[in-house]
C-alpha positions as MATLAB code, in Angstrom:
seq = 'MNLAKLQEKLLAAARLDRPSEQVPYAFEQRIMARLRQVAQDSTEVWTAWARMLWRAATPCLGLTVVLVGLAAFTGALQGTSLSLGEGLETAVYAVLTEPAD';
ca = [
     -34.738    0.367  -35.538;
     -36.761    2.197  -32.828;
     -35.129    1.377  -29.445;
     -38.149    1.499  -27.669;
     -40.299   -1.251  -29.590;
     -37.250   -3.741  -29.186;
     -37.885   -2.293  -25.503;
     -40.479   -3.073  -24.547;
     -40.821   -6.603  -26.240;
     -37.191   -7.574  -24.652;
     -39.492   -6.508  -21.638;
     -42.359   -9.031  -22.860;
     -40.026  -12.143  -23.387;
     -38.839  -11.871  -20.013;
     -42.333  -10.958  -17.857;
     -43.159  -14.192  -20.241;
     -40.529  -16.648  -18.975;
     -40.944  -16.341  -15.122;
     -37.829  -17.874  -12.954;
     -38.019  -21.361  -11.401;
     -39.414  -20.631   -7.413;
     -37.143  -24.376   -6.572;
     -33.066  -23.037   -5.452;
     -30.340  -25.682   -6.262;
     -29.222  -27.909   -3.945;
     -26.606  -26.471   -1.460;
     -26.933  -22.813   -3.487;
     -26.805  -21.167    0.223;
     -23.759  -23.255    1.257;
     -21.656  -23.059   -2.016;
     -22.363  -19.067   -1.649;
     -20.592  -18.345    1.119;
     -18.077  -20.956    1.143;
     -16.693  -18.442   -2.367;
     -17.645  -15.336    0.020;
     -15.477  -16.771    2.750;
     -12.772  -17.465    0.454;
     -12.710  -13.925   -0.806;
     -12.593  -12.466    2.325;
      -9.730  -14.736    3.065;
      -7.640  -14.342   -0.531;
      -7.787  -10.821    0.964;
      -6.722  -10.658    4.501;
      -3.919  -12.811    2.952;
      -2.092  -10.082    1.002;
      -3.004   -7.696    3.610;
      -1.093  -10.330    6.027;
       1.937  -10.723    3.703;
       2.482   -6.912    2.739;
       2.664   -6.153    6.509;
       5.229   -9.517    7.616;
       7.136   -8.144    4.860;
       7.238   -4.782    6.429;
       7.816   -5.232    9.437;
      10.876   -7.536    7.823;
      11.939   -4.758    6.119;
      11.697   -2.371    9.423;
      14.539   -4.558   11.191;
      17.166   -3.262    9.197;
      16.303    0.022    8.117;
      16.513    0.801   11.909;
      20.047   -1.050   12.330;
      20.910    0.575    9.495;
      19.631    3.643   10.816;
      21.404    3.924   14.248;
      25.286    2.436   12.771;
      24.563    5.659   10.464;
      23.618    7.765   13.662;
      26.353    6.561   15.598;
      28.999    6.340   12.842;
      28.312   10.231   13.162;
      28.730   11.501   16.183;
      32.225    9.856   16.271;
      33.152   10.816   13.840;
      32.111   14.257   15.164;
      33.352   13.521   18.584;
      37.193   12.447   16.625;
      37.092   15.437   14.282;
      36.427   17.825   17.342;
      33.767   20.131   16.474;
      32.165   21.503   18.375;
      29.388   23.525   16.436;
      25.892   23.654   17.837;
      23.300   22.145   14.774;
      22.333   25.239   13.417;
      25.587   26.684   12.824;
      26.802   23.116   11.348;
      23.693   23.688    8.805;
      24.430   26.802    7.877;
      27.813   26.316    7.227;
      27.528   23.339    4.744;
      23.807   25.861    2.961;
      26.742   28.475    2.491;
      29.602   25.828    1.584;
      28.612   25.334   -1.318;
      27.862   29.609   -1.922;
      31.512   30.120   -0.884;
      33.264   27.334   -3.054;
      34.708   28.377   -6.374;
      32.720   28.077   -9.736;
      33.614   24.891  -12.442;
];
């Protein structure tokens, strides 16, 4: 089948069948209402995500405060006076100094 001839026939048929100049009743209002609905639906999704993330942030912040307080309290009870750098160095080298299983 010759695609060029087919394309020309389809274009000729489309040119003969002119669309109507009459616009359906309330066409503009229906389109605008649908666009508003789509925009509203997308903002509702983002609003729900933001709300859930803010609700999750509060327990995470509370857990962080508790763990930092616990770490500071247990460090104070042990009486270690290691600085942060010394503590990190001790933790890193602890793996190297332990006997292998």
